[in-house]
C-alpha positions as a Markdown table, in Angstrom:
| # | Residue | x | y | z |
|---|---|---|---|---|
| 1 | Met | 19.6 | 60.8 | -17.0 |
| 2 | Lys | 17.1 | 59.7 | -14.4 |
| 3 | Lys | 15.6 | 57.7 | -17.2 |
| 4 | Asn | 18.8 | 56.0 | -17.7 |
| 5 | Lys | 19.1 | 55.1 | -14.3 |
| 6 | Phe | 15.8 | 53.9 | -14.2 |
| 7 | Ile | 16.4 | 51.2 | -17.0 |
| 8 | His | 19.6 | 50.2 | -15.6 |
| 9 | Arg | 18.1 | 49.0 | -12.3 |
| 10 | Phe | 14.9 | 48.0 | -13.8 |
| 11 | Cys | 17.7 | 45.3 | -16.2 |
| 12 | Gln | 19.5 | 44.8 | -12.8 |
| 13 | Tyr | 16.0 | 44.0 | -11.0 |
| 14 | Ser | 14.8 | 41.7 | -14.1 |
| 15 | Val | 18.1 | 39.6 | -14.3 |
| 16 | Leu | 17.6 | 39.4 | -10.4 |
| 17 | Ile | 14.0 | 37.9 | -10.5 |
| 18 | Phe | 14.9 | 35.8 | -13.8 |
| 19 | Cys | 17.8 | 33.9 | -11.9 |
| 20 | Phe | 15.6 | 33.7 | -8.6 |
| 21 | Phe | 12.6 | 32.1 | -10.5 |
| 22 | Thr | 14.8 | 30.0 | -12.5 |
| 23 | Cys | 17.1 | 28.8 | -9.7 |
| 24 | Ala | 14.2 | 27.6 | -7.9 |
| 25 | Ala | 12.8 | 25.8 | -11.0 |
| 26 | Val | 16.2 | 23.9 | -11.0 |
| 27 | Met | 16.2 | 23.2 | -7.5 |
| 28 | Gln | 12.3 | 21.7 | -7.5 |
| 29 | Ala | 13.1 | 20.1 | -10.6 |
| 30 | Gln | 13.7 | 15.9 | -10.3 |
| 31 | Ile | 14.4 | 14.5 | -13.5 |
| 32 | Val | 14.5 | 10.6 | -13.4 |
| 33 | Val | 16.1 | 9.0 | -16.4 |
| 34 | Ile | 14.9 | 5.3 | -17.3 |
| 35 | Asp | 17.1 | 3.1 | -19.8 |
| 36 | Pro | 16.0 | 0.1 | -20.7 |
| 37 | Gly | 19.2 | -1.8 | -22.1 |
| 38 | His | 19.9 | -3.1 | -25.4 |
| 39 | Gly | 16.5 | -3.2 | -28.1 |
| 40 | Tyr | 16.6 | -3.4 | -31.9 |
| 41 | Asp | 17.9 | -0.9 | -34.7 |
| 42 | Ser | 16.4 | 0.4 | -37.5 |
| 43 | Asn | 16.8 | -2.6 | -39.5 |
| 44 | Gly | 15.6 | -4.8 | -36.7 |
| 45 | Val | 18.7 | -5.9 | -36.1 |
| 46 | Asn | 19.7 | -6.6 | -32.4 |
| 47 | Arg | 22.9 | -4.8 | -32.6 |
| 48 | Asp | 24.3 | -6.2 | -28.9 |
| 49 | Gly | 23.0 | -10.0 | -29.3 |
| 50 | Arg | 21.5 | -9.8 | -26.3 |
| 51 | Thr | 18.2 | -12.4 | -25.4 |
| 52 | Thr | 14.5 | -11.4 | -26.0 |
| 53 | Thr | 14.5 | -12.1 | -22.5 |
| 54 | Glu | 16.6 | -9.2 | -21.4 |
| 55 | Ile | 15.4 | -7.2 | -24.2 |
| 56 | Tyr | 12.0 | -7.4 | -23.1 |
| 57 | Thr | 12.2 | -7.8 | -19.2 |
| 58 | Ala | 14.2 | -4.3 | -19.4 |
| 59 | Leu | 11.4 | -2.6 | -21.2 |
| 60 | Ser | 8.6 | -4.0 | -19.6 |
| 61 | Val | 10.2 | -3.1 | -15.9 |
| 62 | Gly | 11.0 | 0.5 | -17.5 |
| 63 | Leu | 7.5 | 1.3 | -18.3 |
| 64 | Lys | 5.8 | 0.0 | -14.9 |
| 65 | Leu | 8.6 | 2.0 | -13.0 |
| 66 | Lys | 7.4 | 5.3 | -15.3 |
| 67 | Asp | 4.0 | 4.2 | -14.4 |
| 68 | Leu | 4.8 | 4.2 | -10.9 |
| 69 | Ile | 6.1 | 7.5 | -10.9 |
| 70 | Asn | 3.2 | 9.3 | -13.1 |
| 71 | Asn | 0.3 | 7.5 | -11.2 |
| 72 | Asn | 1.8 | 8.3 | -7.0 |
| 73 | Asn | 2.3 | 11.9 | -7.1 |
| 74 | Cys | 5.7 | 12.4 | -7.4 |
| 75 | Gly | 6.4 | 15.5 | -9.2 |
| 76 | Trp | 9.0 | 14.0 | -11.0 |
| 77 | Thr | 9.7 | 14.3 | -14.9 |
| 78 | Val | 10.7 | 11.0 | -16.4 |
| 79 | His | 12.5 | 10.2 | -19.3 |
| 80 | Met | 13.1 | 7.2 | -21.1 |
| 81 | Thr | 16.3 | 6.0 | -23.7 |
| 82 | Arg | 13.7 | 3.4 | -25.1 |
| 83 | Thr | 10.2 | 3.0 | -25.3 |
| 84 | Thr | 9.4 | 0.6 | -27.9 |
| 85 | Asn | 10.9 | -3.3 | -28.4 |
| 86 | Gly | 10.1 | -2.8 | -32.3 |
| 87 | Asn | 12.8 | -1.4 | -34.8 |
| 88 | Gly | 14.8 | 1.8 | -34.0 |
| 89 | Gly | 14.7 | 1.4 | -30.2 |
| 90 | Trp | 18.2 | 0.9 | -30.1 |
| 91 | Ser | 20.8 | 3.2 | -28.8 |
| 92 | Ser | 24.3 | 3.1 | -28.6 |
| 93 | Val | 26.0 | 3.7 | -24.5 |
| 94 | Thr | 27.4 | 6.9 | -25.5 |
| 95 | Gln | 24.2 | 7.9 | -27.1 |
| 96 | Arg | 22.2 | 6.6 | -23.8 |
| 97 | Ala | 24.5 | 8.8 | -21.5 |
| 98 | Thr | 24.3 | 12.2 | -23.7 |
| 99 | Met | 20.4 | 11.7 | -23.5 |
| 100 | Ser | 20.6 | 11.4 | -19.5 |
| 101 | Asn | 23.1 | 14.5 | -19.7 |
| 102 | Asn | 20.7 | 16.9 | -22.1 |
| 103 | Trp | 18.1 | 16.2 | -20.3 |
| 104 | Asn | 19.5 | 17.2 | -16.9 |
| 105 | Ala | 19.0 | 14.0 | -14.8 |
| 106 | Thr | 18.9 | 13.9 | -11.4 |
| 107 | Arg | 19.2 | 10.1 | -10.7 |
| 108 | Phe | 19.9 | 7.2 | -14.1 |
| 109 | Val | 18.9 | 3.9 | -13.6 |
| 110 | Ser | 20.3 | 1.6 | -16.2 |
| 111 | Ile | 17.9 | -2.0 | -16.7 |
| 112 | His | 19.7 | -5.1 | -17.7 |
| 113 | Cys | 19.7 | -9.3 | -17.2 |
| 114 | Asn | 23.0 | -11.0 | -16.6 |
| 115 | Ala | 23.9 | -13.9 | -18.5 |
| 116 | Gly | 26.8 | -16.6 | -17.3 |
| 117 | Gly | 24.6 | -19.0 | -15.6 |
| 118 | Gly | 24.5 | -17.5 | -12.3 |
| 119 | Thr | 22.0 | -16.8 | -10.0 |
| 120 | Gly | 21.1 | -13.6 | -8.0 |
| 121 | Thr | 21.2 | -9.3 | -8.8 |
| 122 | Glu | 24.0 | -7.2 | -9.1 |
| 123 | Thr | 24.5 | -3.5 | -9.3 |
| 124 | Phe | 27.2 | -1.3 | -10.9 |
| 125 | Tyr | 28.4 | 2.2 | -10.6 |
| 126 | Cys | 31.2 | 4.1 | -11.9 |
| 127 | Asn | 33.8 | 6.3 | -10.0 |
| 128 | Gln | 35.0 | 8.3 | -13.3 |
| 129 | Ser | 31.4 | 10.3 | -14.2 |
| 130 | Ala | 31.4 | 13.9 | -13.3 |
| 131 | Ser | 28.7 | 12.9 | -10.3 |
| 132 | Ser | 30.6 | 12.2 | -7.2 |
| 133 | Thr | 31.3 | 8.8 | -6.3 |
| 134 | Ala | 29.9 | 8.9 | -3.1 |
| 135 | Ser | 26.6 | 9.7 | -4.6 |
| 136 | Asp | 26.7 | 7.0 | -7.2 |
| 137 | Asn | 27.7 | 4.6 | -4.4 |
| 138 | Ala | 24.9 | 5.1 | -2.0 |
| 139 | Phe | 22.5 | 5.2 | -5.2 |
| 140 | Ala | 23.8 | 1.8 | -6.4 |
| 141 | Asn | 23.5 | 0.0 | -2.8 |
| 142 | Gln | 20.0 | 1.6 | -2.5 |
| 143 | Ile | 19.0 | -0.2 | -5.6 |
| 144 | Gln | 20.7 | -3.2 | -5.1 |
| 145 | Asp | 19.3 | -3.8 | -1.3 |
| 146 | Asp | 15.9 | -3.3 | -3.0 |
| 147 | Met | 16.1 | -5.0 | -5.5 |
| 148 | Val | 17.1 | -8.3 | -3.4 |
| 149 | Tyr | 14.1 | -7.4 | -0.9 |
| 150 | His | 11.9 | -7.0 | -3.4 |
| 151 | Gly | 12.6 | -9.3 | -6.4 |
| 152 | Gln | 13.7 | -11.9 | -3.3 |
| 153 | Trp | 17.0 | -12.2 | -5.0 |
| 154 | Asn | 20.5 | -13.8 | -4.0 |
| 155 | Asp | 22.5 | -10.5 | -3.3 |
| 156 | Arg | 25.3 | -11.2 | -5.7 |
| 157 | Arg | 27.2 | -7.9 | -5.1 |
| 158 | Cys | 27.2 | -4.2 | -5.5 |
| 159 | Val | 30.3 | -2.8 | -6.9 |
| 160 | Glu | 32.3 | -0.1 | -9.0 |
| 161 | Asp | 32.5 | -1.3 | -12.6 |
| 162 | Tyr | 36.4 | -0.9 | -12.9 |
| 163 | Thr | 37.3 | -3.1 | -10.1 |
| 164 | Tyr | 35.6 | -6.1 | -11.1 |
| 165 | Leu | 34.6 | -6.0 | -15.2 |
| 166 | Lys | 37.0 | -7.1 | -17.3 |
| 167 | Asn | 36.9 | -7.7 | -21.6 |
| 168 | Asn | 39.9 | -10.2 | -22.2 |
| 169 | Gly | 41.3 | -9.6 | -19.1 |
| 170 | Val | 41.3 | -6.1 | -19.4 |
| 171 | Pro | 39.2 | -3.7 | -16.9 |
| 172 | Tyr | 37.1 | -1.2 | -18.2 |
| 173 | His | 34.3 | 1.1 | -17.1 |
| 174 | Leu | 31.0 | 1.2 | -18.5 |
| 175 | Gly | 30.4 | 3.3 | -21.4 |
| 176 | Val | 26.6 | 4.3 | -20.1 |
| 177 | Leu | 27.8 | 5.3 | -16.3 |
| 178 | Arg | 31.3 | 6.6 | -17.1 |
| 179 | Thr | 30.0 | 10.0 | -19.3 |
| 180 | Asn | 27.2 | 10.4 | -17.4 |
| 181 | Asn | 26.3 | 13.6 | -14.8 |
| 182 | Ala | 23.8 | 12.1 | -12.8 |
| 183 | Pro | 24.1 | 9.9 | -10.0 |
| 184 | Ala | 23.7 | 6.4 | -11.9 |
| 185 | Cys | 23.5 | 2.8 | -11.6 |
| 186 | Leu | 23.4 | -0.2 | -14.1 |
| 187 | Ser | 21.3 | -2.9 | -12.4 |
| 188 | Glu | 21.4 | -6.6 | -13.6 |
| 189 | Ile | 18.3 | -8.0 | -12.1 |
| 190 | Gly | 18.7 | -11.9 | -13.1 |
| 191 | Phe | 20.0 | -14.4 | -15.1 |
| 192 | Val | 19.0 | -15.0 | -18.5 |
| 193 | Asp | 20.0 | -18.5 | -18.5 |
| 194 | Ser | 19.4 | -20.2 | -15.2 |
| 195 | Gly | 16.6 | -20.6 | -12.6 |
| 196 | Asp | 15.9 | -16.6 | -12.8 |
| 197 | Glu | 14.9 | -16.7 | -16.1 |
| 198 | Ser | 11.1 | -18.0 | -15.0 |
| 199 | Lys | 11.1 | -14.7 | -12.4 |
| 200 | Leu | 12.3 | -12.4 | -15.4 |
| 201 | Asn | 9.7 | -13.6 | -17.7 |
| 202 | Ser | 7.0 | -13.2 | -15.1 |
| 203 | Asp | 4.3 | -9.8 | -15.3 |
| 204 | Tyr | 4.1 | -10.6 | -11.5 |
| 205 | Trp | 7.7 | -10.2 | -10.5 |
| 206 | Arg | 8.5 | -7.6 | -13.4 |
| 207 | Asp | 5.9 | -5.4 | -10.8 |
| 208 | Lys | 7.9 | -6.6 | -8.0 |
| 209 | Phe | 11.3 | -5.2 | -9.6 |
| 210 | Ala | 9.8 | -1.8 | -10.9 |
| 211 | Leu | 8.8 | -1.6 | -7.3 |
| 212 | Ala | 12.5 | -2.1 | -6.3 |
| 213 | Tyr | 14.0 | 0.7 | -8.7 |
| 214 | Tyr | 10.9 | 2.8 | -7.2 |
| 215 | Thr | 11.6 | 2.5 | -3.5 |
| 216 | Ser | 15.4 | 3.3 | -4.3 |
| 217 | Leu | 14.0 | 6.8 | -6.1 |
| 218 | Gln | 11.7 | 7.8 | -2.8 |
| 219 | Asp | 14.6 | 7.0 | -0.9 |
| 220 | Glu | 16.8 | 8.8 | -3.1 |
| 221 | Leu | 14.4 | 11.9 | -4.1 |
| 222 | Gly | 11.5 | 11.6 | -1.4 |
| 223 | Thr | 8.5 | 10.1 | -0.9 |
| 224 | Cys | 5.6 | 10.2 | -3.2 |
| 225 | Ser | 2.3 | 11.1 | -1.9 |
| 226 | Gly | 0.7 | 8.1 | -3.4 |
| 227 | Gly | -2.9 | 7.8 | -4.9 |
| 228 | Gly | -2.1 | 5.2 | -7.7 |
| 229 | Ser | -3.2 | 1.9 | -7.7 |
| 230 | Asn | -2.0 | -1.7 | -8.8 |
| 231 | Gly | -5.3 | -3.0 | -9.1 |
| 232 | Asn | -7.0 | -5.3 | -6.8 |
| 233 | Ile | -4.2 | -6.2 | -4.8 |
| 234 | Ala | -5.9 | -8.4 | -1.9 |
| 235 | Pro | -5.7 | -12.1 | -4.2 |
| 236 | Gln | -2.2 | -11.4 | -4.1 |
| 237 | Gly | -2.3 | -11.9 | -0.2 |
| 238 | Ser | -2.6 | -14.9 | 1.8 |
| 239 | Leu | -4.9 | -15.8 | 4.6 |
| 240 | Phe | -3.6 | -14.9 | 7.6 |
| 241 | Ser | -6.4 | -16.1 | 10.2 |
| 242 | Val | -10.2 | -16.4 | 9.8 |
| 243 | Thr | -12.8 | -16.9 | 12.7 |
| 244 | Ser | -14.8 | -19.6 | 10.9 |
| 245 | Glu | -15.5 | -21.3 | 7.9 |
| 246 | Leu | -18.8 | -23.4 | 6.8 |
| 247 | Ser | -16.4 | -25.8 | 5.1 |
| 248 | Ser | -13.4 | -25.9 | 2.5 |
| 249 | Ser | -15.8 | -24.9 | -0.5 |
| 250 | Tyr | -16.3 | -21.8 | 1.4 |
| 251 | Gly | -13.2 | -20.7 | 2.5 |
| 252 | Ala | -12.2 | -17.4 | 3.8 |
| 253 | Ala | -9.6 | -17.4 | 0.8 |
| 254 | Lys | -12.7 | -17.6 | -1.3 |
| 255 | Ala | -13.1 | -13.9 | -0.4 |
| 256 | Phe | -10.4 | -12.8 | -2.3 |
| 257 | Asp | -10.0 | -14.9 | -5.4 |
| 258 | Tyr | -11.0 | -12.6 | -8.0 |
| 259 | Ser | -14.0 | -14.1 | -8.6 |
| 260 | Val | -18.1 | -13.4 | -7.1 |
| 261 | Asn | -18.5 | -17.2 | -8.2 |
| 262 | Thr | -17.2 | -18.1 | -5.2 |
| 263 | Arg | -17.3 | -17.0 | -1.4 |
| 264 | Trp | -16.5 | -17.4 | 2.5 |
| 265 | Asn | -19.1 | -18.4 | 4.7 |
| 266 | Ser | -18.7 | -18.4 | 8.6 |
| 267 | Asn | -19.9 | -21.3 | 9.7 |
| 268 | Gly | -23.3 | -19.9 | 11.6 |
| 269 | Ala | -21.7 | -20.2 | 15.5 |
| 270 | Ser | -21.5 | -16.8 | 15.9 |
| 271 | Ala | -22.8 | -13.2 | 14.8 |
| 272 | Thr | -19.4 | -11.5 | 14.4 |
| 273 | Asn | -16.7 | -12.9 | 12.4 |
| 274 | Tyr | -13.5 | -11.8 | 10.4 |
| 275 | Phe | -10.7 | -12.6 | 8.0 |
| 276 | Ile | -7.2 | -11.0 | 8.2 |
| 277 | Ile | -5.4 | -11.0 | 4.6 |
| 278 | Gln | -1.8 | -10.9 | 4.9 |
| 279 | Leu | -1.1 | -8.8 | 1.3 |
| 280 | Asp | 2.4 | -9.9 | -0.3 |
| 281 | Asp | 4.0 | -6.6 | 0.1 |
| 282 | Tyr | 3.6 | -3.3 | 2.3 |
| 283 | Tyr | 0.6 | -1.2 | 0.3 |
| 284 | Asn | -0.5 | 2.8 | 0.6 |
| 285 | Ile | -4.2 | 1.5 | 0.1 |
| 286 | Asn | -6.5 | 4.2 | -1.1 |
| 287 | Gln | -10.1 | 1.8 | -1.1 |
| 288 | Phe | -11.6 | -1.0 | -0.2 |
| 289 | Lys | -14.4 | -2.5 | -1.9 |
| 290 | Val | -16.9 | -5.2 | -0.2 |
| 291 | Lys | -19.1 | -7.6 | -2.5 |
| 292 | His | -21.9 | -8.7 | -0.5 |
| 293 | Ala | -24.3 | -11.5 | -1.2 |
| 294 | Ser | -26.7 | -10.0 | -3.6 |
| 295 | Asn | -23.5 | -9.2 | -5.9 |
| 296 | Ala | -23.2 | -13.2 | -6.3 |
| 297 | Gly | -27.0 | -13.5 | -7.0 |
| 298 | Leu | -28.4 | -14.5 | -3.5 |
| 299 | Ser | -31.0 | -12.3 | -1.6 |
| 300 | Val | -30.4 | -8.4 | -1.0 |
| 301 | Asn | -31.3 | -9.6 | 3.0 |
| 302 | Leu | -28.6 | -11.8 | 3.1 |
| 303 | Asn | -26.3 | -8.7 | 2.3 |
| 304 | Thr | -24.1 | -7.8 | 5.3 |
| 305 | Glu | -25.6 | -5.0 | 7.2 |
| 306 | Lys | -22.5 | -3.9 | 9.8 |
| 307 | Tyr | -19.0 | -4.3 | 9.6 |
| 308 | Tyr | -15.6 | -2.6 | 10.1 |
| 309 | Ile | -12.5 | -3.2 | 8.4 |
| 310 | Phe | -9.2 | -3.2 | 10.0 |
| 311 | Tyr | -5.6 | -2.8 | 9.4 |
| 312 | Trp | -2.3 | -3.5 | 11.4 |
| 313 | Asn | 0.1 | -0.6 | 12.3 |
| 314 | Gly | 2.9 | -2.3 | 13.5 |
| 315 | Ser | 1.6 | -2.2 | 17.1 |
| 316 | Gly | -2.0 | -2.7 | 16.9 |
| 317 | Trp | -5.0 | -2.8 | 15.1 |
| 318 | Ala | -6.4 | 0.3 | 13.6 |
| 319 | Gln | -9.8 | 1.2 | 12.1 |
| 320 | Ala | -9.6 | 2.3 | 8.6 |
| 321 | Val | -13.7 | 1.9 | 8.4 |
| 322 | Thr | -15.5 | 2.0 | 11.5 |
| 323 | Asn | -19.1 | 0.2 | 12.4 |
| 324 | Tyr | -20.4 | 0.6 | 8.3 |
| 325 | His | -24.0 | 0.5 | 8.1 |
| 326 | Asn | -25.2 | -1.2 | 4.9 |
| 327 | Ser | -28.3 | 0.5 | 5.4 |
| 328 | Ser | -29.3 | 0.4 | 1.6 |
| 329 | Lys | -28.9 | -3.0 | 1.2 |
| 330 | Ala | -26.3 | -2.5 | -1.3 |
| 331 | Ala | -24.5 | -5.2 | -3.5 |
| 332 | Ile | -21.0 | -3.5 | -3.6 |
| 333 | Thr | -19.9 | -0.9 | -0.8 |
| 334 | Ser | -17.0 | 1.3 | -1.2 |
| 335 | His | -14.5 | 3.1 | 0.9 |
| 336 | Asn | -11.8 | 5.6 | 0.1 |
| 337 | Val | -9.2 | 5.7 | 3.1 |
| 338 | Asn | -5.4 | 6.7 | 3.1 |
| 339 | Val | -3.7 | 3.8 | 5.2 |
| 340 | Asn | -0.3 | 2.0 | 4.9 |
| 341 | Thr | -0.1 | -2.0 | 6.2 |
| 342 | Gln | 0.2 | -5.4 | 5.0 |
| 343 | Tyr | -2.7 | -7.0 | 6.9 |
| 344 | Ile | -6.2 | -5.9 | 6.5 |
| 345 | Cys | -8.9 | -7.6 | 8.1 |
| 346 | Leu | -13.0 | -7.8 | 7.2 |
| 347 | Tyr | -15.0 | -7.9 | 10.8 |
| 348 | Ile | -18.6 | -8.7 | 10.4 |
| 349 | Thr | -20.7 | -7.8 | 13.4 |
| 350 | Asp | -24.2 | -8.0 | 11.9 |
| 351 | Pro | -23.6 | -10.3 | 8.8 |
| 352 | Thr | -27.5 | -10.1 | 7.5 |
| 353 | Phe | -30.5 | -8.0 | 7.6 |
| 354 | Thr | -32.4 | -11.2 | 9.0 |
| 355 | Thr | -31.9 | -13.7 | 12.0 |
| 356 | Asp | -29.5 | -15.9 | 9.7 |
| 357 | Ile | -25.9 | -15.3 | 11.1 |
| 358 | Tyr | -24.1 | -16.7 | 8.8 |
| 359 | Ser | -21.4 | -14.2 | 6.4 |
| 360 | Arg | -21.7 | -14.3 | 3.1 |
| 361 | Ile | -18.5 | -12.7 | 1.2 |
| 362 | Pro | -18.0 | -13.1 | -2.4 |
| 363 | Glu | -15.0 | -10.8 | -2.3 |
| 364 | Phe | -13.3 | -8.3 | -0.1 |
| 365 | Glu | -11.1 | -6.0 | -2.6 |
| 366 | Ala | -8.1 | -3.4 | -1.4 |
| 367 | Tyr | -6.8 | -1.3 | -4.3 |
| 368 | Gly | -3.9 | 0.8 | -3.8 |
| 369 | Ser | 0.3 | 0.8 | -4.7 |
| 370 | Ser | 3.4 | -0.2 | -3.2 |
| 371 | Ala | 4.7 | 2.3 | -1.2 |
| 372 | Arg | 7.5 | 2.6 | 1.8 |
| 373 | Leu | 6.2 | 4.8 | 4.9 |
| 374 | Ala | 7.3 | 8.1 | 5.0 |
| 375 | Gly | 10.7 | 8.7 | 6.8 |
| 376 | Ser | 11.1 | 4.6 | 7.0 |
| 377 | Ser | 14.4 | 3.7 | 7.2 |
| 378 | Gly | 13.6 | -0.1 | 6.9 |
| 379 | Lys | 12.6 | -2.5 | 3.8 |
| 380 | Leu | 8.9 | -2.4 | 2.9 |
| 381 | Gly | 6.8 | -4.9 | 5.0 |
| 382 | Ala | 9.4 | -4.9 | 8.0 |
| 383 | Ile | 6.9 | -4.1 | 10.5 |
| 384 | Pro | 6.5 | -6.7 | 12.8 |
| 385 | Pro | 3.6 | -9.2 | 11.8 |
| 386 | Pro | 0.1 | -9.3 | 13.9 |
| 387 | Thr | 1.0 | -10.7 | 17.4 |
| 388 | Phe | -2.8 | -11.1 | 18.1 |
| 389 | Asn | -6.1 | -11.3 | 16.4 |
| 390 | Val | -8.7 | -8.3 | 15.9 |
| 391 | Tyr | -11.3 | -9.2 | 18.1 |
| 392 | Ser | -14.0 | -11.5 | 19.0 |
| 393 | Asp | -17.4 | -11.2 | 20.9 |
| 394 | Val | -17.0 | -12.3 | 24.1 |
| 395 | Ser | -19.5 | -13.1 | 27.2 |
| 396 | Leu | -20.5 | -9.4 | 29.1 |
| 397 | Arg | -20.9 | -11.3 | 32.4 |
| 398 | Asn | -18.0 | -10.1 | 34.0 |
| 399 | Ser | -17.9 | -6.5 | 32.4 |
| 400 | Ser | -19.4 | -4.0 | 34.0 |
| 401 | Ile | -21.0 | -0.5 | 33.3 |
| 402 | Gln | -21.5 | 2.8 | 35.0 |
| 403 | Ala | -23.4 | 5.7 | 34.5 |
| 404 | Glu | -21.7 | 9.0 | 35.5 |
| 405 | Pro | -24.6 | 10.7 | 36.8 |
| 406 | Asn | -27.0 | 8.0 | 36.7 |
| 407 | Ile | -29.4 | 11.1 | 37.6 |
| 408 | Ile | -29.6 | 13.0 | 34.5 |
| 409 | Ser | -30.7 | 16.7 | 34.3 |
| 410 | Asn | -29.0 | 18.1 | 31.3 |
| 411 | Gly | -29.6 | 15.0 | 29.2 |
| 412 | Phe | -25.8 | 13.6 | 29.2 |
| 413 | Thr | -24.1 | 11.2 | 31.0 |
| 414 | Asn | -21.0 | 9.3 | 30.8 |
| 415 | Phe | -20.3 | 5.8 | 30.6 |
| 416 | Asn | -17.3 | 3.9 | 32.4 |
| 417 | Ile | -17.0 | 0.9 | 30.7 |
| 418 | Gln | -14.9 | -2.1 | 32.4 |
| 419 | Met | -13.8 | -4.7 | 29.9 |
| 420 | Gln | -12.2 | -8.0 | 30.8 |
| 421 | Glu | -11.4 | -8.8 | 27.1 |
| 422 | Asn | -11.5 | -6.7 | 23.5 |
| 423 | Thr | -15.0 | -7.2 | 22.6 |
| 424 | Glu | -17.9 | -5.5 | 20.5 |
| 425 | Ala | -20.9 | -4.2 | 22.0 |
| 426 | Thr | -23.7 | -2.1 | 22.1 |
| 427 | Ile | -25.5 | 0.2 | 25.0 |
| 428 | Glu | -29.1 | 0.0 | 25.1 |
| 429 | Ile | -31.5 | 2.2 | 27.2 |
| 430 | Ile | -34.8 | 0.1 | 28.4 |
| 431 | Asn | -37.9 | 2.0 | 29.3 |
| 432 | Gln | -39.5 | 0.1 | 32.4 |
| 433 | Asn | -41.9 | -1.9 | 29.8 |
| 434 | Gly | -38.7 | -3.3 | 29.0 |
| 435 | Gln | -38.5 | -2.0 | 25.6 |
| 436 | Ile | -35.2 | -0.7 | 23.9 |
| 437 | Val | -36.0 | 3.0 | 23.6 |
| 438 | Lys | -32.5 | 4.0 | 22.3 |
| 439 | Thr | -29.2 | 2.2 | 21.6 |
| 440 | Leu | -25.4 | 3.5 | 21.0 |
| 441 | Asn | -24.1 | 2.0 | 17.6 |
| 442 | Ser | -22.1 | -1.1 | 17.9 |
| 443 | Thr | -18.3 | -0.1 | 19.3 |
| 444 | Ile | -15.2 | -1.8 | 19.6 |
| 445 | Tyr | -14.5 | -1.5 | 23.5 |
| 446 | Ala | -10.8 | -2.3 | 24.5 |
| 447 | Glu | -9.5 | -4.5 | 27.4 |
| 448 | Gly | -10.0 | -2.5 | 30.7 |
| 449 | Met | -11.6 | 1.0 | 31.3 |
| 450 | Asn | -13.4 | 2.9 | 28.5 |
| 451 | Asn | -15.1 | 6.0 | 28.9 |
| 452 | Ile | -17.8 | 7.4 | 26.1 |
| 453 | Lys | -20.7 | 10.1 | 26.6 |
| 454 | Met | -24.3 | 9.5 | 25.3 |
| 455 | Asp | -26.6 | 12.2 | 24.5 |
| 456 | Leu | -30.3 | 11.0 | 25.9 |
| 457 | Ser | -32.0 | 14.2 | 26.0 |
| 458 | Asp | -34.7 | 13.1 | 23.1 |
| 459 | Leu | -35.7 | 11.0 | 26.1 |
| 460 | Ser | -38.5 | 12.2 | 28.4 |
| 461 | Ser | -38.4 | 12.3 | 32.1 |
| 462 | Gly | -38.5 | 9.0 | 34.0 |
| 463 | Ile | -37.2 | 5.7 | 35.2 |
| 464 | Tyr | -34.6 | 3.7 | 32.6 |
| 465 | Phe | -32.5 | 0.6 | 32.6 |
| 466 | Tyr | -29.2 | 0.6 | 30.5 |
| 467 | Arg | -27.2 | -2.4 | 29.7 |
| 468 | Met | -24.5 | -3.6 | 27.6 |
| 469 | Ser | -25.4 | -6.2 | 24.2 |
| 470 | Asn | -23.9 | -8.5 | 21.8 |
| 471 | His | -24.2 | -11.4 | 20.0 |
| 472 | Glu | -22.9 | -13.2 | 23.5 |
| 473 | Gly | -25.5 | -11.8 | 25.6 |
| 474 | Val | -26.2 | -8.8 | 28.2 |
| 475 | Ser | -24.9 | -7.4 | 30.7 |
| 476 | Glu | -26.9 | -6.8 | 34.1 |
| 477 | Asn | -29.2 | -3.5 | 33.9 |
| 478 | Gln | -28.8 | -0.6 | 35.8 |
| 479 | Lys | -30.8 | 2.0 | 36.7 |
| 480 | Leu | -31.2 | 5.3 | 35.4 |
| 481 | Val | -33.4 | 8.4 | 36.1 |
| 482 | Ile | -34.0 | 11.8 | 33.8 |
| 483 | Asn | -35.3 | 14.1 | 35.5 |
């Protein structure tokens, strides 16, 4: 009897445990079904009579969307109803909806192109599917908004299919949506028989169309953690600002044109120089690369010695790479980062390992993927552009530096630094013979009061002087005593 009770309870607990883990798995699973419309049947027949532009665009965008999801740690399972433009890719709309249901789709997006000589993008949802109309409506509107934004399309409409679509005057529901259990929509990216066609056939714009769907899915299912890459994204941007250029042949745009055979040269008036790139969209950047002079065949002594990389965070410039010292004179330097921005800046403080103060940059590269900021309610790239440039060296004549204490017993002192403008500077400690015996690495100081602590415990007892220095000059010497 006890044995029977034990077996009964064991079975009960086993069922409960099984149900718990099964439910947990179902709750966590996010399944995205991508439906590139139309295609060719097993005999190579274009059953729906659609154009090559639509068939090829739909699949290209679908595959790009799949790669964005899989490369950016989304944690979603992706299924596609069509994976080829060859024979056998075609399925009926009923079969596609059945595939989606069999895969237990969380979201379903059907990718198409329009016809009829119009222009712009439109999205349809269905109020007869098993999913709630509110969910379908919200998903469709999200797709429409993001496609308008990323595709830079005319916003035609986002509507319930039956209220708009007619066949010989008779309204109808879209078959791929009507029997679909998931929140679903059908997206008509643009028109194959108008000026829209050139964008539909453009690989650049197909990336943007895939990004639109990817962005919408993040809003629906949660933000992906990123880490993927669209390759070097800098050349897709444009020059926002530059301090100086030697000539048009050595303009800053030459530093992000895919080629190390061209380069940016500053005009040599100042050692501190920078340029700002406005990227073509908002990106999660995971790596920067700087290709220096020797990468283009010049002397290694002309490689950049010290630089910063800044990015605009919507209200100010933040440092992605701080005062990097290329001490090995490397031809290429790489930096792994994790920043979200549309504006990046290469800021050079020491352009060479010689007295030559011309900056020479064959290529400045940024790698990452287009991505919405976590929790952002606005469209990508909606943060305001930079309202001021980064920094430049300014005269230290009207700036001040004060050590507290200026009589040191424990080896440390704090420097209170008052700046009239944002600028880069180095703190120098000088002995009584006028020799610089210690420096604090170049730092960007903000306008107003700054405070920095410095360890002087390696200096012997005696009288010293301290000052600030940059390429525009030095501040007045101040006295410092070390006991």
